[in-house]
C-alpha positions as CSV (number, residue, x, y, z in Angstrom):
1,M,115.4,106.1,97.5
2,D,112.1,105.6,99.1
3,F,109.1,105.8,96.6
4,A,106.6,105.3,99.2
5,I,103.9,107.9,99.6
6,P,103.1,108.9,103.4
7,Y,99.3,109.2,104.2
8,T,97.6,110.9,107.0
9,K,95.1,109.1,109.5
10,E,92.3,110.7,107.9
11,Q,93.5,109.4,104.4
12,E,94.0,105.7,105.8
13,Q,90.5,105.9,107.2
14,F,89.4,106.7,103.8
15,R,91.3,104.0,102.3
16,K,89.5,101.5,104.8
17,E,86.3,102.9,103.5
18,V,87.0,102.3,99.8
19,R,88.5,98.8,100.6
20,A,85.2,97.8,102.5
21,W,83.0,99.0,99.6
22,L,85.2,96.9,97.1
23,Q,85.0,93.9,99.5
24,E,81.2,94.3,99.5
25,N,80.8,95.2,95.8
26,S,83.5,93.5,93.7
27,P,82.9,89.9,93.5
28,E,85.9,87.9,92.1
29,N,84.0,86.7,88.9
30,M,83.4,90.5,88.1
31,R,87.0,91.5,88.4
32,I,89.2,92.5,85.3
33,P,90.6,89.2,83.8
34,I,94.2,88.8,82.8
35,D,93.4,89.5,79.4
36,P,91.0,92.6,79.3
37,N,89.7,91.3,75.9
38,H,87.9,88.6,77.9
39,V,85.8,91.1,79.7
40,T,82.3,89.7,79.1
41,P,79.0,91.6,78.6
42,E,77.9,90.8,82.0
43,M,81.0,92.3,83.5
44,H,80.4,95.4,81.5
45,E,76.7,95.7,82.7
46,F,77.6,95.1,86.2
47,W,80.3,97.7,86.4
48,T,78.3,100.1,84.5
49,E,75.6,100.0,87.3
50,K,78.4,100.0,90.1
51,H,79.8,103.1,88.4
52,L,76.5,105.1,89.1
53,E,76.9,104.2,92.7
54,L,80.5,105.6,92.7
55,G,79.0,108.8,90.9
56,R,76.7,109.3,93.8
57,K,79.5,108.7,96.5
58,G,81.8,111.1,94.4
59,W,84.3,108.7,93.8
60,L,83.9,108.2,90.0
61,Y,85.6,111.4,89.1
62,P,86.8,112.7,92.5
63,T,88.7,115.6,91.9
64,Y,86.2,117.4,89.5
65,S,83.8,120.0,90.9
66,K,80.5,118.9,92.5
67,E,78.9,121.6,90.3
68,Y,79.3,119.5,87.2
69,G,78.8,116.1,88.9
70,G,82.3,115.5,90.2
71,G,83.3,114.6,93.9
72,G,84.9,117.8,94.9
73,L,87.6,115.5,96.5
74,T,91.5,116.1,96.8
75,S,94.2,114.5,94.7
76,D,95.3,112.3,97.8
77,H,91.5,110.8,97.6
78,E,91.9,109.9,94.0
79,T,95.3,108.3,94.6
80,I,93.8,106.1,97.2
81,L,90.9,105.2,95.0
82,D,93.3,104.4,92.1
83,E,95.5,102.3,94.4
84,E,92.7,100.3,95.9
85,F,90.8,99.6,92.7
86,S,94.0,98.6,90.8
87,H,94.8,96.1,93.6
88,A,91.3,94.9,93.4
89,R,91.4,94.5,89.7
90,S,88.3,96.5,89.5
91,P,87.5,99.3,86.8
92,R,87.0,102.7,88.5
93,S,85.2,104.0,85.2
94,Y,84.3,103.0,81.8
95,G,83.9,106.6,80.8
96,N,86.5,108.5,78.7
97,T,87.5,111.8,80.3
98,Y,89.4,113.4,77.4
99,S,86.3,115.6,76.3
100,F,85.7,117.0,79.7
101,G,88.3,119.7,79.4
102,S,87.1,120.8,76.0
103,I,83.6,121.1,77.3
104,M,84.9,122.9,80.4
105,V,87.1,125.3,78.5
106,W,85.1,126.0,75.5
107,G,81.5,125.0,76.3
108,T,78.7,127.3,77.3
109,E,77.3,126.8,81.0
110,E,74.2,125.2,79.4
111,Q,76.4,122.6,77.5
112,K,78.5,122.0,80.7
113,Q,75.1,121.2,82.4
114,K,73.9,119.2,79.4
115,F,77.0,117.1,78.8
116,L,79.4,117.2,82.1
117,V,77.0,116.5,84.7
118,P,75.6,113.1,83.1
119,F,79.2,112.0,82.3
120,M,80.7,112.7,85.7
121,S,77.7,111.2,87.6
122,G,78.2,107.8,85.5
123,E,74.7,108.2,83.8
124,K,76.2,108.6,80.3
125,N,79.6,107.9,78.7
126,T,81.7,109.3,75.9
127,H,84.4,108.2,73.6
128,Q,86.5,110.6,71.0
129,R,86.4,109.9,67.5
130,L,89.7,111.1,65.9
131,T,91.5,108.9,63.3
132,E,89.9,109.0,59.8
133,P,90.9,106.3,57.2
134,Q,92.9,108.6,54.9
135,G,94.5,110.8,57.5
136,G,96.3,108.6,59.9
137,A,98.3,110.7,62.5
138,D,97.5,113.9,60.5
139,L,94.2,114.7,62.7
140,A,93.8,118.2,61.0
141,N,93.4,116.4,57.6
142,V,89.7,116.0,58.2
143,Q,87.4,115.0,55.3
144,G,84.2,114.3,57.1
145,K,81.8,117.2,56.6
146,A,79.3,119.0,58.7
147,V,76.8,121.0,56.5
148,R,74.2,123.5,58.2
149,D,70.4,122.5,57.9
150,G,68.4,125.2,59.6
151,D,69.3,125.0,63.2
152,D,71.0,121.5,62.9
153,W,74.1,120.1,61.4
154,L,74.1,117.3,58.9
155,L,77.5,115.1,59.6
156,T,78.8,112.8,56.9
157,G,82.2,110.9,57.3
158,Q,84.2,108.0,58.8
159,N,86.4,107.4,61.9
160,V,88.5,104.2,62.6
161,F,90.5,102.6,65.5
162,I,88.2,103.8,68.0
163,S,88.7,102.0,71.4
164,C,85.2,102.1,72.4
165,W,82.6,99.6,73.6
166,G,79.9,100.9,71.1
167,D,77.1,101.7,73.6
168,E,78.7,105.2,74.6
169,E,76.0,107.9,74.4
170,Y,78.3,110.5,72.6
171,F,81.4,110.4,70.3
172,P,83.0,113.8,70.2
173,G,85.2,114.8,67.4
174,V,85.9,117.4,64.6
175,M,84.2,117.8,61.3
176,M,85.0,120.1,58.3
177,T,82.3,123.0,58.3
178,D,84.2,125.3,55.9
179,P,86.0,123.8,53.0
180,E,87.1,127.2,51.9
181,A,88.7,128.2,55.2
182,P,92.5,127.5,55.7
183,R,93.8,124.6,57.5
184,H,93.2,124.5,61.4
185,R,90.5,127.2,60.9
186,N,87.9,125.0,59.0
187,L,86.5,122.6,61.6
188,G,84.0,122.4,64.2
189,F,84.0,120.1,67.4
190,F,80.8,118.1,67.8
191,M,79.2,115.9,70.4
192,V,77.9,113.3,68.0
193,P,75.1,111.3,69.8
194,N,75.0,107.5,69.5
195,N,72.0,105.6,68.3
196,T,71.1,108.3,65.7
197,P,69.8,107.6,62.2
198,G,72.8,107.5,59.7
199,L,75.3,106.4,62.3
200,E,76.8,102.9,62.2
201,I,79.3,101.2,64.4
202,R,81.1,98.4,63.2
203,A,83.8,96.1,64.8
204,M,87.3,96.2,63.1
205,D,88.9,92.6,62.6
206,L,92.4,93.3,64.1
207,L,94.8,91.6,66.2
208,P,93.6,92.0,69.8
209,S,95.4,94.7,71.3
210,S,95.0,94.3,75.1
211,G,95.9,96.4,78.0
212,L,94.9,99.9,76.4
213,S,91.5,99.7,77.7
214,P,89.5,96.8,79.0
215,G,87.5,94.7,76.6
216,P,86.1,97.1,73.9
217,G,88.4,96.5,71.0
218,Q,88.5,98.5,67.8
219,K,85.5,100.1,66.1
220,A,85.0,102.0,62.9
221,I,82.3,104.7,62.9
222,F,80.3,105.6,59.8
223,M,77.9,108.7,59.6
224,D,75.7,109.5,56.7
225,N,73.9,112.8,57.0
226,V,73.6,112.2,60.8
227,R,71.5,115.2,62.3
228,V,73.0,116.8,65.3
229,P,71.6,119.9,67.1
230,S,73.4,123.1,66.9
231,D,73.8,122.9,70.8
232,H,76.2,119.8,70.4
233,L,78.6,122.2,68.6
234,I,81.3,123.0,71.3
235,G,82.8,126.4,70.5
236,G,82.5,128.2,67.3
237,D,82.0,126.5,63.9
238,H,85.7,127.5,62.8
239,Q,87.2,126.7,66.2
240,G,87.2,123.0,66.3
241,W,90.9,122.4,65.8
242,Q,91.4,124.7,69.1
243,V,88.7,122.6,70.9
244,M,90.5,119.5,70.0
245,Q,93.9,120.6,71.2
246,T,92.5,121.0,74.5
247,L,91.2,117.2,74.3
248,L,94.6,116.3,73.0
249,E,96.5,117.6,76.0
250,A,94.6,115.1,78.1
251,E,95.0,112.3,75.5
252,H,98.8,113.1,75.5
253,G,99.0,112.4,79.4
254,G,98.4,116.0,80.5
255,R,96.8,114.8,83.6
256,G,99.4,112.7,84.8
257,R,98.4,109.6,86.9
258,A,97.5,109.5,90.6
259,F,98.8,106.0,91.1
260,P,101.0,104.9,88.1
261,R,101.4,101.2,88.9
262,D,103.6,99.0,86.4
263,E,102.1,95.7,87.0
264,E,103.9,94.1,84.1
265,V,107.3,94.9,85.8
266,D,106.1,93.8,89.2
267,N,105.2,90.4,87.6
268,L,108.7,90.1,85.9
269,V,110.2,90.7,89.5
270,S,108.1,87.8,90.9
271,Y,109.0,85.5,87.8
272,V,112.7,85.8,88.3
273,R,112.4,85.5,92.0
274,D,110.1,82.5,92.0
275,T,111.2,80.7,88.9
276,K,113.6,77.8,89.5
277,H,116.8,77.5,87.0
278,D,119.8,75.1,87.4
279,G,118.9,74.3,90.9
280,G,118.5,78.0,92.1
281,A,116.3,81.1,91.4
282,L,116.3,82.5,87.8
283,G,117.3,85.9,89.2
284,A,120.6,84.6,90.4
285,D,121.9,84.9,87.0
286,P,123.7,88.3,86.9
287,I,122.8,89.0,83.4
288,L,119.1,88.3,84.0
289,Q,119.2,90.1,87.1
290,Q,120.5,93.4,85.5
291,K,118.0,93.4,82.9
292,T,115.2,93.0,85.4
293,M,116.7,95.8,87.4
294,D,116.9,98.0,84.4
295,A,113.2,97.5,83.8
296,V,112.4,98.3,87.5
297,L,114.5,101.5,87.3
298,E,112.8,102.4,84.1
299,A,109.5,101.9,85.5
300,H,110.1,104.0,88.6
301,V,111.3,106.8,86.3
302,Q,108.2,106.8,84.4
303,S,106.0,106.5,87.5
304,L,108.0,109.8,89.0
305,F,107.2,111.7,85.6
306,Q,103.5,110.7,85.7
307,R,103.0,111.7,89.4
308,H,105.0,115.0,88.6
309,T,102.6,115.7,85.9
310,F,99.5,114.8,88.1
311,W,101.0,117.2,90.7
312,M,101.2,120.1,88.4
313,Y,97.7,119.4,86.9
314,Q,96.1,119.3,90.2
315,N,97.8,122.6,91.2
316,H,96.5,124.5,88.1
317,M,100.2,124.9,86.7
318,E,100.8,125.6,83.2
319,M,103.1,122.7,81.5
320,Q,105.2,123.6,78.6
321,G,106.7,120.2,77.8
322,E,106.6,118.4,81.2
323,N,103.4,116.2,80.1
324,N,105.2,115.6,76.8
325,I,108.3,114.2,78.4
326,T,106.0,112.0,80.2
327,N,104.2,110.9,77.1
328,V,107.3,110.1,75.0
329,Q,109.2,108.5,77.9
330,G,106.1,106.4,78.6
331,R,105.8,105.1,74.9
332,E,109.6,104.4,74.6
333,S,110.1,102.8,78.0
334,S,107.1,100.5,77.6
335,C,108.7,99.1,74.6
336,R,112.2,98.9,76.0
337,N,110.8,96.9,78.9
338,A,108.9,94.6,76.7
339,I,112.2,93.7,75.0
340,R,113.8,93.1,78.4
341,M,110.9,91.0,79.5
342,R,111.3,88.7,76.3
343,E,114.9,88.6,77.0
344,V,114.6,87.4,80.7
345,M,111.5,85.1,80.0
346,G,112.3,83.7,76.6
347,M,109.5,82.3,74.6
348,Y,107.5,82.0,77.9
349,A,106.7,85.5,77.3
350,F,104.5,84.5,74.3
351,L,102.3,82.0,76.1
352,S,98.8,83.3,76.1
353,T,96.2,82.9,78.9
354,Q,94.8,79.8,77.0
355,E,98.1,78.0,77.4
356,P,98.1,75.7,80.6
357,G,101.9,76.3,81.2
358,A,101.8,80.1,80.8
359,P,103.8,81.8,83.6
360,Q,101.5,84.1,85.7
361,G,98.5,83.0,83.8
362,G,99.7,84.5,80.6
363,R,100.1,88.2,81.8
364,Q,103.3,89.0,79.9
365,E,101.6,87.9,76.6
366,V,99.1,90.3,77.1
367,N,101.6,93.0,77.7
368,Q,103.7,92.1,74.7
369,R,100.7,93.0,72.6
370,S,99.9,96.0,74.6
371,A,103.4,97.3,74.2
372,A,103.3,97.1,70.5
373,G,100.0,98.8,70.1
374,Q,101.1,101.6,72.7
375,R,103.3,103.1,70.0
376,H,100.4,104.2,68.1
377,A,97.7,104.8,70.8
378,G,96.6,108.5,71.2
379,G,98.8,109.3,67.9
380,S,102.2,107.8,66.9
381,T,105.4,108.0,68.7
382,N,106.9,110.4,65.9
383,I,104.1,112.9,66.4
384,A,104.6,112.9,70.1
385,K,108.2,113.6,69.7
386,V,107.4,116.4,67.3
387,I,105.0,118.0,69.9
388,L,107.6,117.8,72.5
389,A,110.4,119.4,70.3
390,R,108.1,122.4,69.7
391,R,107.1,122.7,73.3
392,I,110.8,122.7,74.5
393,G,112.0,125.1,71.8
394,I,114.3,122.8,69.7
395,S,112.1,122.7,66.7
396,R,111.9,125.1,63.7
397,T,108.4,125.9,64.9
398,Q,107.4,126.4,68.6
399,E,104.0,126.2,70.4
400,R,102.5,126.6,73.6
401,A,100.3,124.0,75.4
402,A,96.5,124.4,74.7
403,P,94.3,125.5,77.5
404,T,93.1,122.8,79.8
405,A,90.5,122.5,82.4
406,S,93.2,123.0,84.8
407,T,94.8,126.1,83.6
408,A,91.8,127.9,82.1
409,T,89.2,127.4,84.9
410,S,89.0,127.0,88.6
411,Q,86.4,124.0,88.3
412,G,88.3,121.4,86.3
413,S,90.8,118.8,88.1
C-alpha cells in the first residue's frame, strides 16, 4: 500500500516557501533537542518571538478563521507546515489549542475577540488546568470553589500535573460555582489569568516524562482568592462541565493530526538496518525483523486513524467514536511499540542522551519515558475506553460527542 500523499504544484510551491523560511529562521542551536526536557529558556524565548512572525503570516494556526487571528488556509497547508517543521525539528507553536473550541462554541463575540485573537496571533498563550489532587481522572469531582464577589469571582483551589511552561497568560478550567447543584451542573469554566495576586505556580519534582510537550515539565497551580472578572467566565455559571466537554473532545484526539509522523519507529528501522551483529545487519535476524515490521505496521495504522480524524474534523463532520478509536489505539499502540523497541534493542534502549554510547543519541530512552507517561496524558487509558464504549453503543450508558468548533460553528478548523 502506498501511504504517500500527492501534492499539487501550488502546494509544492508553498512547501518551498516554508522550507526557505525555516532555513533562514531556524538555526541549528535553536532546534528541539533529542530530549525535549533539555529545551533551554533561550530556545523558548527565541521561538516565542518566531511564533509571532508565524502568526502574522497565518502559519501559526493556519486553518482557523482570519476573523479570530487564524490563517484562513486549507488543511493541505497545515499538513505541509507540520511536515516541514517536524523535519526541521522546529516547534510550530508553544500555545495550547484545546480551549479554542470551548471559546468558539460557548463564548460571546466579545470573548472570542478578547481571547482567541491574541491566542491565534501568538501574542498570548494558554494551557488548561484539569486534574485536582484528590480527583485524579474524575474531572467532574471538582473541589476548587468560585464565589461571586460583586461583578467578579474569587477562585480558591489547586491543580496538579499541568504540562505548562509557567509563563502562559491564561489557565482555563472549571471551578465549583454552586455546591448545592447536582454533579455536572455545579461548575463554571473560567479563563484564569496568570500573574494575579493569590495564584502560585510550583514545579513538581517528578520523573521527567519527555515527548509529551517540549521542555515545560509538570507544574502545580495554587489559587487563594484569585480575583477573576466576570467576562472571564465562558458559558453560564452552571455550564462549566459542558464547556469542558468541548475542550476534552480536542484533548482526546478529536482534531486528529495533519502529519502524524512516528519518529521513534523510523529510528527503530534505521537502527536494525545500520547496526552490525554477527557479521551482518541486526535486521537480518528474522525474529527482530518481524518485531520491527510489527512496529512499522502498527505505526501506519495509527497514522491512518489520525489522518482520517483530521479529515473528518476539517470537513465539519460529527464524530461518534472515530476520534475515540484513534485515542485508545494511540495509547495502546505506543506502549506495544515501546515494548518491541526494548525487545529489539535490549538494554541499549535505556541509554540516555548523556551516555556516549547511546544509539542515535539516546532517542529511544526518551521514547521509553514518553510511552509510559502517555498512558495517563489527557486522562487515563481506562477512562478513554469507557468514553469509547459509550460512544459506540456497547456500554450501559451512551453519550454523543460534545459540540466542537468544527461541528457547532463555521469558523473553527
